[in-house]
PADREN-410230 format. One record per residue: residue number from 1; residue in three letters; x, y, z of N, C-alpha, C in turn. Coordinates in Angstrom, 1 decimal. Layout:
<node seq="NUM" type="ALA" n_x="X" n_y="Y" n_z="Z" ca_x="X" ca_y="Y" ca_z="Z" c_x="X" c_y="Y" c_z="Z"/>
...
***
This chain:
<node seq="1" type="UNK" n_x="141.5" n_y="-107.5" n_z="-27.8" ca_x="140.8" ca_y="-106.4" ca_z="-28.5" c_x="139.5" c_y="-106.2" c_z="-27.9"/>
<node seq="2" type="UNK" n_x="139.1" n_y="-104.9" n_z="-27.7" ca_x="137.9" ca_y="-104.6" ca_z="-27.1" c_x="136.8" c_y="-104.7" c_z="-28.1"/>
<node seq="3" type="UNK" n_x="135.6" n_y="-105.2" n_z="-27.6" ca_x="134.5" ca_y="-105.4" ca_z="-28.5" c_x="133.3" c_y="-104.7" c_z="-27.8"/>
<node seq="4" type="UNK" n_x="132.4" n_y="-104.1" n_z="-28.6" ca_x="131.1" ca_y="-103.7" ca_z="-28.0" c_x="130.3" c_y="-105.0" c_z="-27.7"/>
<node seq="5" type="UNK" n_x="129.3" n_y="-104.8" n_z="-26.8" ca_x="128.6" ca_y="-106.0" ca_z="-26.4" c_x="128.0" c_y="-106.7" c_z="-27.6"/>
<node seq="6" type="UNK" n_x="127.4" n_y="-106.0" n_z="-28.5" ca_x="126.8" ca_y="-106.6" ca_z="-29.7" c_x="127.9" c_y="-107.4" c_z="-30.6"/>
<node seq="7" type="UNK" n_x="129.0" n_y="-106.7" n_z="-30.8" ca_x="130.0" ca_y="-107.4" ca_z="-31.7" c_x="130.6" c_y="-108.6" c_z="-30.9"/>
<node seq="8" type="UNK" n_x="130.8" n_y="-108.5" n_z="-29.6" ca_x="131.3" ca_y="-109.6" ca_z="-28.9" c_x="130.4" c_y="-110.8" c_z="-28.9"/>
<node seq="9" type="UNK" n_x="129.1" n_y="-110.5" n_z="-28.7" ca_x="128.1" ca_y="-111.6" ca_z="-28.8" c_x="128.1" c_y="-112.2" c_z="-30.2"/>
<node seq="10" type="UNK" n_x="128.2" n_y="-111.4" n_z="-31.2" ca_x="128.3" ca_y="-111.9" ca_z="-32.6" c_x="129.6" c_y="-112.8" c_z="-32.7"/>
<node seq="11" type="UNK" n_x="130.7" n_y="-112.3" n_z="-32.3" ca_x="132.0" ca_y="-113.1" ca_z="-32.4" c_x="131.9" c_y="-114.4" c_z="-31.6"/>
<node seq="12" type="UNK" n_x="131.2" n_y="-114.3" n_z="-30.4" ca_x="131.1" ca_y="-115.5" ca_z="-29.6" c_x="130.2" c_y="-116.5" c_z="-30.3"/>
<node seq="13" type="UNK" n_x="129.1" n_y="-116.1" n_z="-30.9" ca_x="128.2" ca_y="-117.0" ca_z="-31.6" c_x="128.8" c_y="-117.6" c_z="-32.8"/>
<node seq="14" type="UNK" n_x="129.6" n_y="-116.8" n_z="-33.6" ca_x="130.3" ca_y="-117.4" ca_z="-34.7" c_x="131.3" c_y="-118.4" c_z="-34.3"/>
<node seq="15" type="UNK" n_x="132.1" n_y="-118.0" n_z="-33.2" ca_x="133.1" ca_y="-118.9" ca_z="-32.7" c_x="132.5" c_y="-120.2" c_z="-32.3"/>
<node seq="16" type="UNK" n_x="131.4" n_y="-120.2" n_z="-31.5" ca_x="130.8" ca_y="-121.4" ca_z="-31.1" c_x="130.3" c_y="-122.3" c_z="-32.2"/>
<node seq="17" type="UNK" n_x="129.7" n_y="-121.6" n_z="-33.2" ca_x="129.2" ca_y="-122.3" ca_z="-34.4" c_x="130.4" c_y="-123.0" c_z="-35.2"/>
<node seq="18" type="UNK" n_x="131.5" n_y="-122.3" n_z="-35.4" ca_x="132.6" ca_y="-122.8" ca_z="-36.0" c_x="133.2" c_y="-124.0" c_z="-35.2"/>
<node seq="19" type="UNK" n_x="133.3" n_y="-123.9" n_z="-33.9" ca_x="133.8" ca_y="-125.0" ca_z="-33.1" c_x="132.8" c_y="-126.2" c_z="-33.2"/>
<node seq="20" type="UNK" n_x="131.5" n_y="-125.9" n_z="-33.1" ca_x="130.5" ca_y="-127.0" ca_z="-33.2" c_x="130.6" c_y="-127.8" c_z="-34.6"/>
<node seq="21" type="UNK" n_x="130.7" n_y="-127.0" n_z="-35.7" ca_x="130.9" ca_y="-127.6" ca_z="-37.0" c_x="132.2" c_y="-128.4" c_z="-37.1"/>
<node seq="22" type="UNK" n_x="133.2" n_y="-127.8" n_z="-36.6" ca_x="134.5" ca_y="-128.5" ca_z="-36.6" c_x="134.5" c_y="-129.8" c_z="-35.8"/>
<node seq="23" type="UNK" n_x="134.0" n_y="-129.7" n_z="-34.6" ca_x="133.9" ca_y="-130.9" ca_z="-33.8" c_x="133.0" c_y="-132.0" c_z="-34.4"/>
<node seq="24" type="UNK" n_x="131.9" n_y="-131.6" n_z="-35.0" ca_x="131.0" ca_y="-132.5" ca_z="-35.6" c_x="131.7" c_y="-133.3" c_z="-36.7"/>
<node seq="25" type="UNK" n_x="132.7" n_y="-132.8" n_z="-37.3" ca_x="133.4" ca_y="-133.5" ca_z="-38.3" c_x="134.6" c_y="-134.2" c_z="-37.8"/>
<node seq="26" type="UNK" n_x="134.8" n_y="-134.1" n_z="-36.5" ca_x="136.0" ca_y="-134.8" ca_z="-35.8" c_x="137.3" c_y="-134.1" c_z="-36.2"/>
<node seq="27" type="UNK" n_x="137.3" n_y="-132.9" n_z="-36.5" ca_x="138.5" ca_y="-132.1" ca_z="-36.9" c_x="139.1" c_y="-131.4" c_z="-35.7"/>
<node seq="28" type="UNK" n_x="140.4" n_y="-131.3" n_z="-35.7" ca_x="141.1" ca_y="-130.4" ca_z="-34.8" c_x="141.2" c_y="-129.1" c_z="-35.5"/>
<node seq="29" type="UNK" n_x="141.6" n_y="-128.1" n_z="-34.7" ca_x="141.8" ca_y="-126.8" ca_z="-35.3" c_x="142.8" c_y="-126.8" c_z="-36.5"/>
<node seq="30" type="UNK" n_x="143.8" n_y="-127.6" n_z="-36.3" ca_x="144.9" ca_y="-127.8" ca_z="-37.3" c_x="144.3" c_y="-128.4" c_z="-38.6"/>
<node seq="31" type="UNK" n_x="143.4" n_y="-129.4" n_z="-38.4" ca_x="142.7" ca_y="-130.0" ca_z="-39.5" c_x="141.9" c_y="-129.0" c_z="-40.3"/>
<node seq="32" type="UNK" n_x="141.2" n_y="-128.2" n_z="-39.6" ca_x="140.4" ca_y="-127.1" ca_z="-40.2" c_x="141.3" c_y="-126.1" c_z="-41.0"/>
<node seq="33" type="UNK" n_x="142.4" n_y="-125.7" n_z="-40.3" ca_x="143.3" ca_y="-124.8" ca_z="-41.0" c_x="143.8" c_y="-125.5" c_z="-42.3"/>
<node seq="34" type="UNK" n_x="144.2" n_y="-126.7" n_z="-42.2" ca_x="144.6" ca_y="-127.4" ca_z="-43.5" c_x="143.6" c_y="-127.5" c_z="-44.5"/>
<node seq="35" type="UNK" n_x="142.3" n_y="-127.8" n_z="-44.1" ca_x="141.2" ca_y="-127.8" ca_z="-45.1" c_x="141.0" c_y="-126.4" c_z="-45.8"/>
<node seq="36" type="UNK" n_x="141.1" n_y="-125.4" n_z="-45.0" ca_x="140.9" ca_y="-124.0" ca_z="-45.5" c_x="142.1" c_y="-123.7" c_z="-46.5"/>
<node seq="37" type="UNK" n_x="143.3" n_y="-124.1" n_z="-46.1" ca_x="144.4" ca_y="-123.9" ca_z="-47.0" c_x="144.3" c_y="-124.6" c_z="-48.3"/>
<node seq="38" type="UNK" n_x="143.8" n_y="-125.9" n_z="-48.3" ca_x="143.6" ca_y="-126.6" ca_z="-49.5" c_x="142.6" c_y="-126.0" c_z="-50.4"/>
<node seq="39" type="UNK" n_x="141.6" n_y="-125.3" n_z="-49.8" ca_x="140.6" ca_y="-124.6" ca_z="-50.6" c_x="141.0" c_y="-123.2" c_z="-51.1"/>
<node seq="40" type="UNK" n_x="142.3" n_y="-122.8" n_z="-50.7" ca_x="142.8" ca_y="-121.5" ca_z="-51.1" c_x="142.5" c_y="-120.4" c_z="-50.2"/>
<node seq="41" type="UNK" n_x="142.2" n_y="-120.8" n_z="-48.9" ca_x="142.0" ca_y="-119.8" ca_z="-47.9" c_x="142.9" c_y="-120.0" c_z="-46.7"/>
<node seq="42" type="UNK" n_x="144.2" n_y="-119.7" n_z="-46.8" ca_x="145.1" ca_y="-120.1" ca_z="-45.8" c_x="144.8" c_y="-119.3" c_z="-44.5"/>
<node seq="43" type="UNK" n_x="144.7" n_y="-120.1" n_z="-43.4" ca_x="144.5" ca_y="-119.6" ca_z="-42.1" c_x="145.2" c_y="-120.5" c_z="-41.1"/>
<node seq="44" type="UNK" n_x="145.9" n_y="-119.8" n_z="-40.1" ca_x="146.6" ca_y="-120.5" ca_z="-39.1" c_x="145.7" c_y="-121.1" c_z="-38.0"/>
<node seq="45" type="UNK" n_x="146.2" n_y="-122.2" n_z="-37.4" ca_x="145.4" ca_y="-122.8" ca_z="-36.3" c_x="145.2" c_y="-121.7" c_z="-35.2"/>
<node seq="46" type="UNK" n_x="146.2" n_y="-120.9" n_z="-34.9" ca_x="146.1" ca_y="-119.9" ca_z="-33.8" c_x="145.0" c_y="-118.9" c_z="-34.2"/>
<node seq="47" type="UNK" n_x="144.9" n_y="-118.6" n_z="-35.4" ca_x="143.8" ca_y="-117.7" ca_z="-35.8" c_x="142.4" c_y="-118.3" c_z="-35.6"/>
<node seq="48" type="UNK" n_x="142.3" n_y="-119.6" n_z="-35.9" ca_x="141.1" ca_y="-120.3" ca_z="-35.6" c_x="140.8" c_y="-120.4" c_z="-34.1"/>
<node seq="49" type="UNK" n_x="141.8" n_y="-120.6" n_z="-33.3" ca_x="141.6" ca_y="-120.7" ca_z="-31.9" c_x="141.1" c_y="-119.3" c_z="-31.4"/>
<node seq="50" type="UNK" n_x="141.6" n_y="-118.2" n_z="-31.8" ca_x="141.2" ca_y="-116.9" ca_z="-31.4" c_x="139.7" c_y="-116.7" c_z="-31.9"/>
<node seq="51" type="UNK" n_x="139.4" n_y="-117.1" n_z="-33.1" ca_x="138.1" ca_y="-116.9" ca_z="-33.6" c_x="137.1" c_y="-117.7" c_z="-32.8"/>
<node seq="52" type="UNK" n_x="137.4" n_y="-119.0" n_z="-32.5" ca_x="136.5" ca_y="-119.8" ca_z="-31.7" c_x="136.3" c_y="-119.2" c_z="-30.2"/>
<node seq="53" type="UNK" n_x="137.3" n_y="-118.5" n_z="-29.7" ca_x="137.2" ca_y="-117.9" ca_z="-28.4" c_x="136.7" c_y="-116.5" c_z="-28.4"/>
<node seq="54" type="UNK" n_x="136.3" n_y="-116.0" n_z="-29.6" ca_x="135.8" ca_y="-114.7" ca_z="-29.8" c_x="136.9" c_y="-113.6" c_z="-29.3"/>
<node seq="55" type="UNK" n_x="138.1" n_y="-113.9" n_z="-29.6" ca_x="139.2" ca_y="-113.0" ca_z="-29.3" c_x="139.7" c_y="-112.2" c_z="-30.5"/>
<node seq="56" type="UNK" n_x="139.0" n_y="-112.3" n_z="-31.6" ca_x="139.3" ca_y="-111.5" ca_z="-32.8" c_x="138.1" c_y="-111.3" c_z="-33.6"/>
<node seq="57" type="UNK" n_x="138.0" n_y="-110.2" n_z="-34.3" ca_x="136.9" ca_y="-110.0" ca_z="-35.2" c_x="136.9" c_y="-111.1" c_z="-36.3"/>
<node seq="58" type="UNK" n_x="135.7" n_y="-111.3" n_z="-36.9" ca_x="135.6" ca_y="-112.3" ca_z="-38.0" c_x="135.3" c_y="-111.6" c_z="-39.3"/>
<node seq="59" type="UNK" n_x="136.3" n_y="-111.3" n_z="-40.1" ca_x="136.0" ca_y="-110.6" ca_z="-41.4" c_x="135.1" c_y="-111.5" c_z="-42.3"/>
<node seq="60" type="UNK" n_x="134.3" n_y="-110.8" n_z="-43.1" ca_x="133.5" ca_y="-111.5" ca_z="-44.1" c_x="134.2" c_y="-112.5" c_z="-44.9"/>
<node seq="61" type="UNK" n_x="135.4" n_y="-112.2" n_z="-45.3" ca_x="136.2" ca_y="-113.1" ca_z="-46.1" c_x="136.4" c_y="-114.5" c_z="-45.3"/>
<node seq="62" type="UNK" n_x="136.6" n_y="-114.4" n_z="-44.0" ca_x="136.8" ca_y="-115.6" ca_z="-43.2" c_x="135.5" c_y="-116.3" c_z="-43.1"/>
<node seq="63" type="UNK" n_x="134.4" n_y="-115.6" n_z="-42.9" ca_x="133.1" ca_y="-116.3" ca_z="-42.9" c_x="132.8" c_y="-117.0" c_z="-44.2"/>
<node seq="64" type="UNK" n_x="133.2" n_y="-116.4" n_z="-45.3" ca_x="133.0" ca_y="-117.1" ca_z="-46.6" c_x="133.8" c_y="-118.3" c_z="-46.7"/>
<node seq="65" type="UNK" n_x="135.1" n_y="-118.2" n_z="-46.3" ca_x="136.0" ca_y="-119.4" ca_z="-46.4" c_x="135.5" c_y="-120.5" c_z="-45.5"/>
<node seq="66" type="UNK" n_x="135.1" n_y="-120.2" n_z="-44.3" ca_x="134.6" ca_y="-121.2" ca_z="-43.4" c_x="133.3" c_y="-121.8" c_z="-44.0"/>
<node seq="67" type="UNK" n_x="132.4" n_y="-121.0" n_z="-44.6" ca_x="131.2" ca_y="-121.6" ca_z="-45.1" c_x="131.5" c_y="-122.5" c_z="-46.3"/>
<node seq="68" type="UNK" n_x="132.6" n_y="-122.3" n_z="-47.0" ca_x="132.9" ca_y="-123.2" ca_z="-48.1" c_x="133.5" c_y="-124.5" c_z="-47.6"/>
<node seq="69" type="UNK" n_x="134.3" n_y="-124.4" n_z="-46.6" ca_x="134.9" ca_y="-125.6" ca_z="-46.1" c_x="133.9" c_y="-126.5" c_z="-45.3"/>
<node seq="70" type="UNK" n_x="132.9" n_y="-125.9" n_z="-44.7" ca_x="131.9" ca_y="-126.7" ca_z="-44.0" c_x="130.7" c_y="-127.0" c_z="-44.9"/>
<node seq="71" type="UNK" n_x="130.6" n_y="-126.4" n_z="-46.0" ca_x="129.5" ca_y="-126.7" ca_z="-46.9" c_x="128.2" c_y="-126.2" c_z="-46.4"/>
<node seq="72" type="UNK" n_x="128.2" n_y="-125.0" n_z="-45.8" ca_x="127.0" ca_y="-124.4" ca_z="-45.3" c_x="127.0" c_y="-122.9" c_z="-45.8"/>
<node seq="73" type="UNK" n_x="125.8" n_y="-122.4" n_z="-45.9" ca_x="125.7" ca_y="-120.9" ca_z="-46.3" c_x="126.4" c_y="-120.1" c_z="-45.2"/>
<node seq="74" type="UNK" n_x="126.8" n_y="-118.9" n_z="-45.6" ca_x="127.4" ca_y="-118.0" ca_z="-44.6" c_x="126.4" c_y="-117.8" c_z="-43.4"/>
<node seq="75" type="UNK" n_x="125.1" n_y="-117.7" n_z="-43.7" ca_x="124.2" ca_y="-117.5" ca_z="-42.7" c_x="124.2" c_y="-118.6" c_z="-41.7"/>
<node seq="76" type="UNK" n_x="124.6" n_y="-119.8" n_z="-42.2" ca_x="124.7" ca_y="-121.0" ca_z="-41.3" c_x="125.7" c_y="-120.8" c_z="-40.2"/>
<node seq="77" type="UNK" n_x="126.7" n_y="-119.9" n_z="-40.4" ca_x="127.7" ca_y="-119.6" ca_z="-39.4" c_x="127.2" c_y="-118.5" c_z="-38.4"/>
<node seq="78" type="UNK" n_x="126.1" n_y="-117.8" n_z="-38.8" ca_x="125.7" ca_y="-116.7" ca_z="-38.0" c_x="124.4" c_y="-117.0" c_z="-37.2"/>
<node seq="79" type="UNK" n_x="123.7" n_y="-118.0" n_z="-37.7" ca_x="122.4" ca_y="-118.3" ca_z="-37.1" c_x="122.3" c_y="-119.6" c_z="-36.4"/>
<node seq="80" type="UNK" n_x="123.1" n_y="-119.8" n_z="-35.4" ca_x="123.1" ca_y="-121.2" ca_z="-34.7" c_x="121.7" c_y="-121.6" c_z="-34.3"/>
<node seq="81" type="UNK" n_x="121.0" n_y="-120.7" n_z="-33.6" ca_x="119.7" ca_y="-121.1" ca_z="-33.1" c_x="118.7" c_y="-121.5" c_z="-34.2"/>
<node seq="82" type="UNK" n_x="118.8" n_y="-120.8" n_z="-35.3" ca_x="117.9" ca_y="-121.2" ca_z="-36.4" c_x="118.2" c_y="-122.6" c_z="-36.9"/>
<node seq="83" type="UNK" n_x="119.5" n_y="-123.0" n_z="-37.0" ca_x="119.9" ca_y="-124.2" ca_z="-37.5" c_x="119.8" c_y="-125.4" c_z="-36.5"/>
<node seq="84" type="UNK" n_x="119.5" n_y="-125.1" n_z="-35.3" ca_x="119.4" ca_y="-126.1" ca_z="-34.3" c_x="118.0" c_y="-126.0" c_z="-33.6"/>
<node seq="85" type="UNK" n_x="117.0" n_y="-125.6" n_z="-34.4" ca_x="115.7" ca_y="-125.5" ca_z="-33.9" c_x="115.2" c_y="-126.9" c_z="-33.5"/>
<node seq="86" type="UNK" n_x="115.1" n_y="-127.1" n_z="-32.2" ca_x="114.8" ca_y="-128.4" ca_z="-31.6" c_x="113.6" c_y="-129.0" c_z="-32.2"/>
<node seq="87" type="UNK" n_x="112.4" n_y="-128.3" n_z="-32.2" ca_x="111.2" ca_y="-129.0" ca_z="-32.8" c_x="111.4" c_y="-129.4" c_z="-34.2"/>
<node seq="88" type="UNK" n_x="112.1" n_y="-128.6" n_z="-35.0" ca_x="112.3" ca_y="-129.0" ca_z="-36.4" c_x="113.3" c_y="-130.2" c_z="-36.5"/>
<node seq="89" type="UNK" n_x="114.3" n_y="-130.3" n_z="-35.6" ca_x="115.2" ca_y="-131.4" ca_z="-35.6" c_x="114.5" c_y="-132.7" c_z="-35.1"/>
<node seq="90" type="UNK" n_x="113.6" n_y="-132.5" n_z="-34.1" ca_x="112.9" ca_y="-133.7" ca_z="-33.6" c_x="111.9" c_y="-134.2" c_z="-34.7"/>
<node seq="91" type="UNK" n_x="111.3" n_y="-133.3" n_z="-35.4" ca_x="110.4" ca_y="-133.7" ca_z="-36.5" c_x="111.2" c_y="-134.4" c_z="-37.6"/>
<node seq="92" type="UNK" n_x="112.4" n_y="-133.9" n_z="-37.9" ca_x="113.2" ca_y="-134.6" ca_z="-38.9" c_x="113.7" c_y="-135.9" c_z="-38.4"/>
<node seq="93" type="UNK" n_x="114.0" n_y="-136.0" n_z="-37.2" ca_x="114.4" ca_y="-137.3" ca_z="-36.6" c_x="113.2" c_y="-138.3" c_z="-36.7"/>
<node seq="94" type="UNK" n_x="112.0" n_y="-137.9" n_z="-36.4" ca_x="110.8" ca_y="-138.8" ca_z="-36.5" c_x="110.7" c_y="-139.2" c_z="-37.9"/>
<node seq="95" type="UNK" n_x="110.8" n_y="-138.3" n_z="-38.9" ca_x="110.7" ca_y="-138.7" ca_z="-40.3" c_x="111.7" c_y="-139.7" c_z="-40.7"/>
<node seq="96" type="UNK" n_x="112.9" n_y="-139.5" n_z="-40.3" ca_x="114.0" ca_y="-140.4" ca_z="-40.7" c_x="113.8" c_y="-141.8" c_z="-40.0"/>
<node seq="97" type="UNK" n_x="113.4" n_y="-141.8" n_z="-38.8" ca_x="113.1" ca_y="-143.1" ca_z="-38.1" c_x="112.0" c_y="-143.8" c_z="-38.9"/>
<node seq="98" type="UNK" n_x="110.9" n_y="-143.1" n_z="-39.2" ca_x="109.8" ca_y="-143.7" ca_z="-40.0" c_x="110.3" c_y="-144.2" c_z="-41.3"/>
<node seq="99" type="UNK" n_x="111.1" n_y="-143.4" n_z="-42.0" ca_x="111.6" ca_y="-143.8" ca_z="-43.3" c_x="112.5" c_y="-145.1" c_z="-43.2"/>
<node seq="100" type="UNK" n_x="113.3" n_y="-145.1" n_z="-42.2" ca_x="114.2" ca_y="-146.3" ca_z="-41.9" c_x="113.3" c_y="-147.5" c_z="-41.7"/>
<node seq="101" type="UNK" n_x="112.3" n_y="-147.4" n_z="-40.9" ca_x="111.4" ca_y="-148.5" ca_z="-40.6" c_x="110.8" c_y="-149.0" c_z="-41.8"/>
<node seq="102" type="UNK" n_x="110.3" n_y="-148.1" n_z="-42.7" ca_x="109.7" ca_y="-148.5" ca_z="-44.0" c_x="110.7" c_y="-149.4" c_z="-44.8"/>
<node seq="103" type="UNK" n_x="111.9" n_y="-148.8" n_z="-44.9" ca_x="112.9" ca_y="-149.6" ca_z="-45.8" c_x="113.4" c_y="-150.8" c_z="-45.1"/>
<node seq="104" type="UNK" n_x="113.5" n_y="-150.8" n_z="-43.8" ca_x="113.9" ca_y="-152.1" ca_z="-43.1" c_x="112.8" c_y="-153.1" c_z="-43.3"/>
<node seq="105" type="UNK" n_x="111.5" n_y="-152.7" n_z="-43.2" ca_x="110.4" ca_y="-153.7" ca_z="-43.4" c_x="110.4" c_y="-154.2" c_z="-44.9"/>
<node seq="106" type="UNK" n_x="110.6" n_y="-153.3" n_z="-45.8" ca_x="110.7" ca_y="-153.6" ca_z="-47.2" c_x="111.9" c_y="-154.5" c_z="-47.5"/>
<node seq="107" type="UNK" n_x="113.0" n_y="-154.3" n_z="-46.8" ca_x="114.2" ca_y="-155.1" ca_z="-47.0" c_x="113.9" c_y="-156.5" c_z="-46.5"/>
<node seq="108" type="UNK" n_x="113.2" n_y="-156.7" n_z="-45.4" ca_x="112.8" ca_y="-158.0" ca_z="-44.9" c_x="111.9" c_y="-158.7" c_z="-45.9"/>
<node seq="109" type="UNK" n_x="110.9" n_y="-158.0" n_z="-46.4" ca_x="110.0" ca_y="-158.5" ca_z="-47.4" c_x="110.7" c_y="-159.0" c_z="-48.6"/>
<node seq="110" type="UNK" n_x="111.6" n_y="-158.1" n_z="-49.1" ca_x="112.4" ca_y="-158.5" ca_z="-50.3" c_x="113.3" c_y="-159.7" c_z="-50.1"/>
<node seq="111" type="UNK" n_x="113.9" n_y="-159.8" n_z="-48.9" ca_x="114.7" ca_y="-161.0" ca_z="-48.6" c_x="113.9" c_y="-162.2" c_z="-48.6"/>
<node seq="112" type="UNK" n_x="112.7" n_y="-162.2" n_z="-48.1" ca_x="111.8" ca_y="-163.4" ca_z="-48.1" c_x="111.4" c_y="-163.7" c_z="-49.5"/>
<node seq="113" type="UNK" n_x="111.2" n_y="-162.7" n_z="-50.4" ca_x="110.9" ca_y="-163.0" ca_z="-51.8" c_x="112.1" c_y="-163.6" c_z="-52.5"/>
<node seq="114" type="UNK" n_x="113.3" n_y="-163.1" n_z="-52.2" ca_x="114.5" ca_y="-163.6" ca_z="-52.8" c_x="114.7" c_y="-165.0" c_z="-52.4"/>
<node seq="115" type="UNK" n_x="114.5" n_y="-165.4" n_z="-51.2" ca_x="114.7" ca_y="-166.8" ca_z="-50.7" c_x="113.7" c_y="-167.7" c_z="-51.4"/>
<node seq="116" type="UNK" n_x="112.4" n_y="-167.2" n_z="-51.5" ca_x="111.4" ca_y="-168.0" ca_z="-52.2" c_x="111.7" c_y="-168.2" c_z="-53.6"/>
<node seq="117" type="UNK" n_x="112.3" n_y="-167.2" n_z="-54.3" ca_x="112.7" ca_y="-167.4" ca_z="-55.7" c_x="113.9" c_y="-168.4" c_z="-55.8"/>
<node seq="118" type="UNK" n_x="114.8" n_y="-168.3" n_z="-54.9" ca_x="115.9" ca_y="-169.2" ca_z="-54.9" c_x="115.5" c_y="-170.7" c_z="-54.7"/>
<node seq="119" type="UNK" n_x="114.5" n_y="-170.8" n_z="-53.8" ca_x="113.9" ca_y="-172.1" ca_z="-53.6" c_x="113.2" c_y="-172.6" c_z="-54.8"/>
<node seq="120" type="UNK" n_x="112.4" n_y="-171.8" n_z="-55.5" ca_x="111.7" ca_y="-172.1" ca_z="-56.7" c_x="112.7" c_y="-172.5" c_z="-57.8"/>
<node seq="121" type="UNK" n_x="113.8" n_y="-171.7" n_z="-57.9" ca_x="114.8" ca_y="-172.1" ca_z="-58.9" c_x="115.5" c_y="-173.4" c_z="-58.7"/>
<node seq="122" type="UNK" n_x="115.7" n_y="-173.7" n_z="-57.4" ca_x="116.3" ca_y="-175.0" ca_z="-57.0" c_x="115.4" c_y="-176.1" c_z="-57.4"/>
<node seq="123" type="UNK" n_x="114.1" n_y="-176.0" n_z="-57.2" ca_x="113.1" ca_y="-177.0" ca_z="-57.5" c_x="113.0" c_y="-177.2" c_z="-59.0"/>
<node seq="124" type="UNK" n_x="113.0" n_y="-176.1" n_z="-59.8" ca_x="113.0" ca_y="-176.2" ca_z="-61.2" c_x="114.2" c_y="-176.8" c_z="-61.7"/>
<node seq="125" type="UNK" n_x="115.4" n_y="-176.5" n_z="-61.2" ca_x="116.7" ca_y="-177.1" ca_z="-61.6" c_x="116.6" c_y="-178.6" c_z="-61.4"/>
<node seq="126" type="UNK" n_x="116.0" n_y="-179.0" n_z="-60.2" ca_x="115.9" ca_y="-180.5" ca_z="-59.9" c_x="115.0" c_y="-181.1" c_z="-60.9"/>
<node seq="127" type="UNK" n_x="113.9" n_y="-180.5" n_z="-61.3" ca_x="113.0" ca_y="-181.1" ca_z="-62.2" c_x="113.6" c_y="-181.2" c_z="-63.6"/>
<node seq="128" type="UNK" n_x="114.4" n_y="-180.1" n_z="-64.0" ca_x="115.1" ca_y="-180.2" ca_z="-65.3" c_x="116.1" c_y="-181.3" c_z="-65.3"/>
<node seq="129" type="UNK" n_x="116.9" n_y="-181.5" n_z="-64.2" ca_x="117.8" ca_y="-182.6" ca_z="-64.2" c_x="117.2" c_y="-183.9" c_z="-64.2"/>
<node seq="130" type="UNK" n_x="116.1" n_y="-184.1" n_z="-63.5" ca_x="115.3" ca_y="-185.3" ca_z="-63.5" c_x="114.8" c_y="-185.7" c_z="-64.9"/>
<node seq="131" type="UNK" n_x="114.2" n_y="-184.7" n_z="-65.5" ca_x="113.7" ca_y="-184.9" ca_z="-66.9" c_x="114.7" c_y="-185.2" c_z="-67.9"/>
<node seq="132" type="UNK" n_x="115.9" n_y="-184.6" n_z="-67.8" ca_x="117.0" ca_y="-184.9" ca_z="-68.7" c_x="117.5" c_y="-186.3" c_z="-68.5"/>
<node seq="133" type="UNK" n_x="117.6" n_y="-186.7" n_z="-67.2" ca_x="117.9" ca_y="-188.1" ca_z="-66.9" c_x="116.9" c_y="-189.1" c_z="-67.5"/>
<node seq="134" type="UNK" n_x="115.7" n_y="-188.7" n_z="-67.3" ca_x="114.6" ca_y="-189.6" ca_z="-67.8" c_x="114.6" c_y="-189.8" c_z="-69.3"/>
<node seq="135" type="UNK" n_x="114.9" n_y="-188.7" n_z="-70.0" ca_x="115.0" ca_y="-188.8" ca_z="-71.5" c_x="116.3" c_y="-189.2" c_z="-72.0"/>
<node seq="136" type="UNK" n_x="117.3" n_y="-189.4" n_z="-71.1" ca_x="118.6" ca_y="-189.9" ca_z="-71.5" c_x="119.4" c_y="-188.8" c_z="-72.1"/>
<node seq="137" type="UNK" n_x="119.2" n_y="-187.6" n_z="-71.8" ca_x="119.9" ca_y="-186.5" ca_z="-72.5" c_x="121.0" c_y="-185.9" c_z="-71.6"/>
<node seq="138" type="UNK" n_x="121.5" n_y="-186.5" n_z="-70.6" ca_x="122.5" ca_y="-185.8" ca_z="-69.9" c_x="123.0" c_y="-186.6" c_z="-68.7"/>
<node seq="139" type="UNK" n_x="123.9" n_y="-186.0" n_z="-68.0" ca_x="124.5" ca_y="-186.6" ca_z="-66.9" c_x="123.9" c_y="-186.1" c_z="-65.6"/>
<node seq="140" type="UNK" n_x="122.8" n_y="-185.5" n_z="-65.7" ca_x="122.1" ca_y="-185.0" ca_z="-64.5" c_x="122.5" c_y="-183.6" c_z="-64.0"/>
<node seq="141" type="UNK" n_x="123.4" n_y="-183.0" n_z="-64.7" ca_x="123.9" ca_y="-181.7" ca_z="-64.4" c_x="123.0" c_y="-180.6" c_z="-65.0"/>
<node seq="142" type="UNK" n_x="122.6" n_y="-179.7" n_z="-64.3" ca_x="121.7" ca_y="-178.6" ca_z="-64.9" c_x="122.5" c_y="-177.8" c_z="-65.9"/>
<node seq="143" type="UNK" n_x="121.8" n_y="-177.6" n_z="-67.1" ca_x="122.4" ca_y="-176.8" ca_z="-68.1" c_x="121.3" c_y="-175.8" c_z="-68.5"/>
<node seq="144" type="UNK" n_x="121.7" n_y="-174.7" n_z="-69.0" ca_x="120.8" ca_y="-173.7" ca_z="-69.4" c_x="120.0" c_y="-174.2" c_z="-70.6"/>
<node seq="145" type="UNK" n_x="118.7" n_y="-173.9" n_z="-70.6" ca_x="117.9" ca_y="-174.3" ca_z="-71.8" c_x="118.3" c_y="-173.4" c_z="-73.0"/>
<node seq="146" type="UNK" n_x="118.2" n_y="-174.0" n_z="-74.2" ca_x="118.6" ca_y="-173.3" ca_z="-75.4" c_x="117.7" c_y="-172.1" c_z="-75.7"/>
***
């Protein structure tokens, strides 16, 4: 099918975005076709192949169906550059790395506290058992206090 330069560029960008989203999920074209069908938007694998290669126009209904299966707004299928803004992605990456470092450090701190508490409990249990033996109230086994 013949496209004007603008419509071909649009079809190519949509096709690339669909392919990128599909591959990011580890899906084949058949997997995507099945997912669309399950959502009530039947589409054949061959139709998706043509869409990804910009060999067919992309009706609004198809854009809507694809946005639903990928969980992105329709504009997310149209504006690849906006969604992959490198500086914004790099900033988000830095934020996530910083957040992970915070939680990893906090996790280490909490683990040390947990081990200290377990050690304190073991010491208290030993003192309870020793005291019970001393007063003749048991066989040395720790029991919960009344």
